[in-house]
N, C-alpha and C positions, 0 to 999 in steps of 0.2 A: 574798567576804571579809566577815566580820562586822565592822561598825564598832565602834569603841571606845564603850562605854556608860559615861557619867559616873557612873551610879548603882551600877554593879557592878564596874567595872574597878579593880584595885588601884592604889595610889599608887606613886610612885617608891620609897618605902620598904616597900611591901607592906602598908600599914596603912589604906588608904582609897582613894577614887575618884581616877581621873586628873583633873587640873585641868580644869574645864569651860571651854568657849569659847562665846561667844554664838552663837546659832543661825545657820546659813548659809542663811537664806531669801533671798528677793529683796530687793535693796537698797531703801531708802526715800528718796525725795527730799523734802526739806522746805525751810524758809527758811534761807538762808545768813546767817551772822553778818555784821554791817556794821562791827564794830569789832574790831580785833585786840587780843589779850591781855586786859586788864581783869580783873574778878573771875572770869570763867570760867576764864582761864588759871591764876589762883591756885588756884581750887578743883580744877581738873583735876590740877594738879601735886601738890597735897597728897593727893588721893584716890589717884592712881596710885602715888605714893611709898609710902603706907601699904599699899596692896594688893599691890604687887610687892616692895618692899624691907623693909617693916615699919617700925614707928615708930622703933625704935632705930637702924637703918641710915640712915633718912631724916634723923634728927637729927644723926647723926655726919657725914654728907656735906654737909648743907645749907650750912653756913657755910664749908666748905673748897673748894667748887667754884669754879674759875677764880681762886683766890687764889695769890699768889706762894708761900706756904708750904703750899699744898694741892695739889690735882690739877687738871689741865687737862681741860676737857670732852671726852668721847669723841665728841661730835657734830660740829657744823660747825667750820670753821677761822676764824670771824670773830674779830678780835683783841680782847683785853682793853684797857681804858684803861691808859696808862702809869702814871698816878697816880690816886689817889682812886677806887679800885675800890669798888663798892657791896658791902655785906655779902651781897646777893643778886645776884651778878654772873652771872646765868644766865637762861635762858628756860624756858618750859614744856617744849619738846621736849628741851632739854638736860637738865633734871632728870629727864625720863622716860628718857633714855638712861642716866643714872646709876642710877635705880631699877631699870631693866631688868637692869643688870649686877650691882647689889648685892643681887639676889635671894638670900635665905638658904637657899632650898630646893635640895637636892642630888639629882641623879639617881644613885641607887645601882645596883649590879649587878642587883638584883631587877627594876628598871625594864626593863633591856635583855633580861633573860631572859623577861620577860612579854610585851613588845611587839616584834614583828618589824619589819623595815624596811617591809614592806607595811602594817602597822598604822599606823606613824608617817606614812607617805605619805598616809594618808587625812585627816590633820589639815591645817588651814589653816596658812599661814605664821605667823599670829598664834598659833595653838594650839601649834605647835612651840616657839616662844620662851617660852611661858608655863609650860612644864612644869618648868623649873628649871635650875640650873647643872650643866654637865658637871664632873666631879670626878676621874675616873680615865681613863687612856689606854684606848682601846677599839680593837678590831680586828674587822673583818668578813673572815673568811677566804674564799677562793675557793669559791663554791657555797653558802656559808652564808646563812641567812635572818635571822640576828640578829647584832648586835654582842655581843662578849664582852670582859671585862677583859683587859688585857695589862700587864705590868710595863714601866716606863720603859726599862730596859736592853734588854728584848726588843724593844720597839718600835723603838729606835734600831738594833738589830742587823738587824731586818727591813728597815728603810729602807736601811741601809748595804749589805746584800746586794743589794737591788734596784738601787741606784744603781751599784754596782760591776759588776753583771752587764750593764749597757747596753753596746752596741757603741761608743757615742760619748757624751761628756758632753752633747752637744747633743740627746740623746734625753731629757733631763730639763728640766723647766720649774719655775721657782721664782717663784710669784706672790705679790704683796704687797698688803695693803689699807692704807688711809690711817690706820688706828688705831695702827699700829706706831710705836714711839718712834724717835727719831733713832739712839740707841745700838743698838737691835735691828736697824734697817734697815741701818746701816753694817756690822755683823757679818754680816748675811744676804747682802749683795751680795759681801762678801769671801769668804764660804764658797762661794757659787755660782761665783765667778771662780776661786777656788783649785781647785774641782772641775773647772773647765775650760769653763764656758759663760757666755755673756752673755744667756741666756734668762731675763730678769728683767722679765716683764710686771707691770704694776700697775694699780690702779683708775684712775689718771689717763689711761691709754690709752683709757678709755671715757668720760671726761668732759672734762677740760681739755687734752687733747693738742693740740687745734686751737689753743688759746692758746699753748702751748709752741712750736708751729711758726710761728705767725703773727707773734709779737712780736720775736724776736731779729733777723731781717733789717732791721727798722725801728728798733729801739731798743737792740739788743745785750743784751737781758735778756728773760726769759719770766715775770717776776713783776710783781705790782702795784707801781706807782711812786708810791704814796701811803702816808701814815700815817693812823691813825684820825682824828687832828685835822684832816686835810685834808678828809675827808668832812663833818665837823661844821662846818667853816668855808667850804665851797664856796658860791659864789653860785648855782650850779645843779648838780644831780646828775641825770644821765641813766642810767636803769636799763633795760638791754636783756635780754630773755629770762631774767628772774630773778624768783622769788617770795619776797622776803625774809621775809614774814610767817610762812611755814611752814618754809622751808629755812634761813634765817639770821635768826631772830627778833631776836637782839640788835642786828642792824643797824638796827632800827627806832628804837632809842635814839639812834643817831648821826643818823638822818634827822630825828628830833624836834628835836635840838639845831640842826641845819642850818636847819630851818624857823623855829625861834624866833629865829634870827639874821637872818631875812628871805630865806633862800635859796628857790629854786624846785626842784620835783621834776617831771621828765618821766618817765613810766612807759610803756614800750613792751612790750606783751604782747598776744597774741591774746585772752586772757581777763582779765576784771577779777579782781583778787586782793585780798581783804580787807586784807591787810597793807600794801598800797600806798596805801590811801585814808584810813584812820583808825586811830589807835593810842592806847590808854590804857595808860600805862606803869606796871606794878606796882611798879617801884622808887620811884615817888612816895610809896608808903606808908612808906618809910623816911626821908622828909624831912618834918618837921612843916609846913613852909611849903607843901609841894606836896600834902599829903593832901587838902585840899578839892577841888582840881581833879580828883583821882582819884575821889573819892567823888561829886562833883556835876557834874563837867564832861563834855562829850561826847567828850573825847579830842582829840588833835592831828590836824588835817586835813593829810594828806601830799601826795598827788599834785595838782599844779596843772594837769597835762595828762596825760590817758591817750590813747595812740595804739593802738587795737586793730588792730595790724598783721596782715596775712595771715601764716599760718605760713610761715616762710622768706622773709618780705618785708622783713627788716631791711636787707639790702644795698641794695635799692631806696630804702628810706626814708632811709638815711644819704646816699646819693647825692643824693636830693632836698633834704635839709637843706643839704648842701654846695653844691649848685647854686644854691639860693636865696641862700646867703651870698656865693657868687662873683659873682652878678648884682648884689648890693648893693655889693660891692667894686668891680666894674667901673664902677658909676655914681659912686662916691665913693671913689677909691683911698686906701688907708691907714686907712679907718674901720672895717673889719671884720677883715682879716687882720693878724696881728702880723708886720709886715714885718721888723722888726729881728731877731726870733727866727728867722724863716724864712731870712733872709740869713746869719746867723752860725752857725746850728745845724743846718740841714736841707739836703737836696738832693732834686730830683725833682719840684718843685711843678708845673712846666709840663706834665708828663705827666698829672698828676691833673686839671689845668684843662682839658686837651684832652678827656679822658674826660667830664668834667662838661658841657662844651659840646656834646658829640656826642649825649648821651642826651636823649631827648625827655621832656617832662612826661607825655605820654600813656602812655609805657612805664613811667615811674616810678609813676604812679597805679595802673596795672593790676597791676604786679608787687608793689607794697607793699600794695594793697588800701585805700589811703587817699586822700582828696581832697587836692588841692594846698593848700586852705585850712588843713587840719590840719598839713600839712608846714610851711607858712609859719609857723604858730604855734610849732612846735618850733624853727625857725630863729630866730625872734624872741627866744625865751628864750636860745638860744646866743649870739646877737649882743649881747644885753643883759647878759650875765654876764661879769665879769672873771676868774672862775675856775670851771672845770668839772671835775668828777669823772665819769668814765664807768664804770659797773659792768656786768658781764655774767656770765652763768652758762651752764648747759647749753642754754638756749633759743637760744643763738648757736653753741655748739660742736658740736652734733650734727646738722649738715646736710652735704650734699655740698659746698656752697660755704662752709663755716664759716671756713676760713682767710682767704678773701677778705673775708668779712663782718667779721671781727675786725680785719683790716688797714684796713678802711674806718673802724672806730672810731678807730684810731690816726691815720689821716689827718684825721679830724674834729677831734681834739684838737690836732694839730700846727698846723692853720690859724690858731689864735688863741693859740699858745704855751702850751697848757694841759698842759705837762709840765715838771717841774723847778721849780715855784714853789708857794707855799702855796695850799692849797685846790684843787689841780688835779692831774690825772693819770689814767692808766688803772688799773682795779681789777678784774681777773678774780677773782671770788669763789669760792675753792675750797670744795668741798662736804664734805670729810671732814677730821677734825681734823689729821692730819699727812701728808696726801697730798703737800703741797709739800715737807715735810721728807724724805720718802722719796726724792724726786728729787734734792734737795740732797745727800743721803748717798750717791748713786750708784746707787740702784735705777732702772736705765734700761737698756734693751736697746741703746741707741746712745750710751753714755757717750763723751765727747770724748777724744781721744788723750792730752791733757795730764793728765786725771784718772787714766787707766790708767798713764801714766808715773810719777806720784807713788806709786801703789800699788807698782809694781815697785821704785822707788828706796827707798821707806821701809819696806816690809813684807816684802821678801825673797822674793817669788815673782812670776812673770811672768803677768799676766792675759791671757786670750784677747783678740784685737784685732778679730775679725770681729763684725759686728752680730748680735744675737740676735733673739728673737721678741717682738713685742708681744702684747697680749691676743688680738686677732683672729687674728694669725698663729699663736699658740700653739694656739688652738682648731682652726684649720684643720689644723695639724700633728698634733694628737691625733686628729682625725677621719680623717686619712690614715694613721694608725698609725705615724707617725714620732716619736711621743713615748711612752715607756714609763712614766715616773714623773712625776707632778704633785704638787708640794708647795705648799700654800697657807698663807701666813702671814696668817691672818684672811681675811675676805671671804666671799663666796658666789658661787663661779664657775659655778654653774648659773643662778641667777636674775638676776644682775647683767648679763651680756652679752646681746647680741641673739640672735635665732634660737634660742629655747629648745630646740626639738626637735633641731636640729643640734648644739647644745652638749651636750645630754644624751647623744646618741650618741657624741660625741667623748670625753666623760668615761668612758663605758662601755668604750671601746676602749683605755684605758690599762691597763697591768698592775697599777699601784699608784697610788692617790691618797691623799694625807694632808692633813689640815686641822688647823691650830692654831686652836682656837675656845673660846668662852666658853659658848655655848648652842647647842642644836640648830638647824640650818637645813637647807633642802632639798638643798643640795649634799652633805650627809652621807648622803643616801638614794639618790642617783643617782651611782654611783661606778665606779672601776675594778674589775678582778677581785678585787683585795684592797684594803681600805680601812682607814685609820687615822684616829682622832680623838685629837688631843693637847690636853688641856684646859690652859688657861693662866690665870694671875692676871689679874684685871681692873685697870684703871687706878685704881680706888678702893681696892684692897687693898694692904696693907703688903708690901713686897718685902724679905725678909731674906736676905742672903747671908753669906759667911764673914766679911766685915769689918763686918757690921752692916746696918742698914736702908739701902736704896738709893733714889735718885731717878733719874729719866730726864728727857728733854727732848723738846719738840715745836716745830715751826715753824708759825706761823699764816699767814694769807693775805697779810699785809703784811710778812713776813720778820722777825718778832720771834721770838727763841728764848726759850721759857718752860720753867722747871722744872716737873716734875709728880711728886708723891709720894703713895702711897696712905695712907689714913687709917683704914681698918677692917681687922679681922683677916680673913685669907683664909677663904673658906667651907669649905675642906677642906685638910688638910695634905698631900694628894697633888698639889696644884696646883703648877705651876712657872711662872716668868716666861718670857715670850717670849725674852728674852736668854739665859736658861739653856737653853731648848730648842734655840735655834740653835747655841749653843756646843757643847752635847753632841752634836748631830747632826754638827757639823763634826769633832769628835774621833773619833766613830765611823766616819766616812767617810774622813777624811784621815789618820788615824793619829797616833801620838805625836810624830813627827819633823817636823811642820809648823812653819814659823818663827813663826807666830802662837801666842802663849800663850793658848789659849782658857780655861784655868782661871783665869788672872789677870783676864781680861775679865769672868768671872762673879763672881769674888770681890769686885771693886770696879769699879763702872761708871765711876769716874773714869779707870780704865785705858783703857777704850774711848774716852772723850772725849779722852784724850791721843793716841790713834791718829787720831781724827778731825782733831785739830789739825794733824797732820803731812800729811794727805792732802786735806782739803776746804778750799777757799779761804774766807776770811772768819771763821775760828775761832781766832785767836791767843789763847793762854791760856784755852782754852775752859773747862776745869774750874774754874779760879779765878774767871772772870767770871760763870759761871752760878750759882756759890754765893753771889754778891753780889746776884743778881737777874736780871731779863730784859735782853736787849740786841738791837739791830737788826743784821741782816746788811747789808753794804755794798750800796748800790743807786745806781750811778753816775748814771742819768738823774734820779732823785729828788733825790739829795744834791748833785750837782755840775753838772747839765745836761751830763753827759759820756756819750757814746754809743759803746759798744764795737762798732761796725760797721766794716767794712773802710775806709770813708772817714773814720771818726770823727764822722760826722754822722747825725742822724736822717733816715730815708729815707721819702719819700712813695712809696707803691706803688699805682698805679691798677688798677682791675679793670673789665672789661666786666660788664654786668648778666647774670645767669643766673637762670633760673626753671625750677622743676620743673613741666613741663606736666601738668596733671591732666585726664584725659579727661572728657567729658560724663557726668554721673551718678556720678562718683567723688568722693572727698573726700581731703583731705590730713590725715593723722593725726599728732598729736603725743602723746608720752607725758609724764605729769606725776606728781608725788609728792603724796600726800594729806597733810593736816595731821598726822595721827597716825601718822607714818612717818618713819624715817630710813634712806635708801638702801633696802636690801631688808629692813630690820627693821620689822615692822608692830606698833605698840603697840595699836591697836584698829582695827576695821573701820568707823570713822566718819571723816568729814571735815566738821566743823561749819562751816568757812569757806566750803565750797561747798554745804552743806545736804544732804550724803549721809550716810546712817546704815545700819548693819547690812549692809554689803557693799561690795565693791570692783569687781565686774565691771559697770562703768558706762561708758557712752559719752556724753560731753558733746557737744551738737549745737545749733546755732542753731535757734530755734523755727520760723523760716521754712523752713529746710532740712528739718526734721522733717516739716512739712506737705507740702512739695513732694515729698518722697520717699514720701509716703503712709504714714508711720509715726505712732506715738502715744507719748506719754509713758508710761513704764513697760513698754513692749513690749520683748521680748528679741530681739536681732538677732545674726546670725553675721557676722563681719568677715573679709574676704579681702583680703590685701595683694597688690600687683602690682609686681614688679620684673623688667623684661624679660619673659622667658617663665616666670619662677618665680612660684609662688603659695604663700602661707602662710594658715592658717585659725585663727580663734579663735571659740569658740562661747559663746552665752549672755550677751551684754552688754546691760544695761538702758539704754534711751534716756532721757537726762536733758536736757531742753531747758535751754539756758544761753546767755548773751550772749557766745558765742565768735564770732570773725570768720566771716563767711559762707564756705561751701565748706570749712570746717575742722572737724575733730572731735578730741576728746582722750579719752584713757583713762589709767588708772593703770599705772605699772610697778611690779613686774615682770610683771603680768598681760598687758600689751601687748607685751612683748619678743618673744613668739613670732611676731609679725607682721613683725619687722624682719629681712630676710635677712642672713646673715653676710657676703655680698658687697656689701652696700650700706653704703659707708663714705665718709667725707669725703676729698676730694682732699688729698694730701700728708700728712695726719695719721693716716689710717686709723681715725679715730674712728667708731663706729657711728652711722648716721643715724637715731637713735631719735626725733628731733623732726620728721622729715618723711618719711612713708611714704604712698604712694598706696593707698587702700583702697576697696572697694565693700561694700555692706551688703545683707542680705536677712533677712527675719523668720526667727527660729529655728523649726525644726519642733517642738521641744519647748520650751515656755515655762517651763523650770526651770533654775536655776543649776547648772552642773556642779560635781561634787566635785573637790578638788585632784588626786586620783589617777585621774581618768577620762580622762587622756591618757597616751600612751606616754612623753611627756617627763617627767612628774612622778611616774609610778609608780616604786616602789622598784626598784633594780637587780636583785635576785633574780627 
């Protein structure tokens, strides 16, 4: 296959070269930045905005991002301040997400006539996204090598015929990404259930499902039990398995405020991350009294203690901290534990104490990879703080023992009453803008009976009651040819899940796959026998329907409902909103006699909010309240110290220590996100916070392990994962010495997902174990970086 030549290939409009992408040579390792944000973030944001969205769209979106009368960031779910929002209430990565979407370049029919799926598969993930916006519905018919335009009505007819031809509604899967609004998500799950299935997997199945399973038995809720002001006012914040500087950069402002009030930060992570240590806040430029500290200061020092825990050593560390606390409590009863809180609000403490007494310090040190002295330091911070917030992300949720580890976080907080009072509580930090809202709106394969009862009572149809498929289950079912139609409302269901080769084959075994998307991604190239791409409005774009301009809502990681309304003209008049697409699909499939008035839902999104009010708890007078501004959803543990568990009390749940045994000569691999990346969207192939440039096939490894393995910096290695008798392989990763915990290695995802077997999932939650995979290494036979299409998994379907 001849590669695309930037100097000769036509543009999307047929008038010039295809958009160039930086050379895919071997990555370069250089100095990593020591301060997060600062002038570099300001410059990068401006440059990327101009390059991707243009000056006009950058200016139109700049002052409306994360504002009550603007649009909510498409990126992470970190909350906005209740009051006194900055004019620049966003971070570098958030503005890149906006600019990426607000790209004015359109991919016209000529683009898809010129470039086959095989041609596009030769591009990197960065290159695919840089080509421009999707504008017209597209179809790849069975056996075809190119996408071609299709009219909206014909696309819906094709989908309706395929869905009605299934032997059972459960042969369809309806996947959802966290970008989707509350209104769209609610209609989407109604449609799927009206069709007859609970096959509603979503991206939370791959990230925070372990939190959703771990927290309810202990607290009666699966959401953060804090507000933003609690993080700012905490006397200590413990961060487990999270890199806020790259993944939730606006969190650094809250940590800065916490530090300025005298709080302490304990950072638990196998790797040092720039954003956890020093932060220079660009928002200081908007406050005259703070400008000098931005211009001349070193930035705010953040972490008081970094614990370079062994990958998957958090469970042992938490038990060590609590064991140290319990030993102090034994020596001086009532000086460490909050006995009043424990007596009145909890149950099960004795079981936890028995577990802590039984585990040896030798085991704790070995399993955590930390000396007792370091654990003692962390315990001292905990015992010296009157209020603690504990945050975690996918560094905790994607292990086999993730549920147990998260429950130990809750145990740790309960011991000193750090739930339900100011400056304290658990905070699972969601990674995508409205992934939490999706679940609140009923996008769940295991929705509780009372939710389904309300649908039946209020909306006039009986939803199915059996559990559906989560993401891993859906991929397995597709692979077994038990799924005929896959419909994806956003996302990238090739690159995001584990076991890329297996997932690719699963997608190819579907009769039809359809994706609602804004830009090209690799899941559009590895498809079912027939494939559809349905282009949608971005969150930045004005959404006009029959009753005028519409707004929608999203829920952030702390349970705040925010309005979001587009501010720029759509890039093409052929685009449709996600809500419009879902409603018209429902009409095409269910017919005109269905009890839900889908046309009314599209004409005025307030009608959808009125339906939500009837079905979803916590939304009284939804439409009227959100028109007045943001509001919090009820949170009984946070607001009332009330726990909706069977006993009405918070529950201590003890766990035995478990450790993934790593054979001699092998390593424990964790996957990570680069700084210039949001989920599977790659903005650039650089990671300045880790000193990596011009490439992503990199393996971070402790320099002593590099020497011991007989390897060298810059050498390319092949990686093999080991899961029982199964083996997975990935080729051509550059060795990058780095201060990661000994015996551990790290690489970027989605490149590393190929190594995580589909059957390696967390106990109870079925979340992929992307953060702990046993691997071995060997020098690559060819010291060259593979092209994206040089594996069967990534080569286009034809």
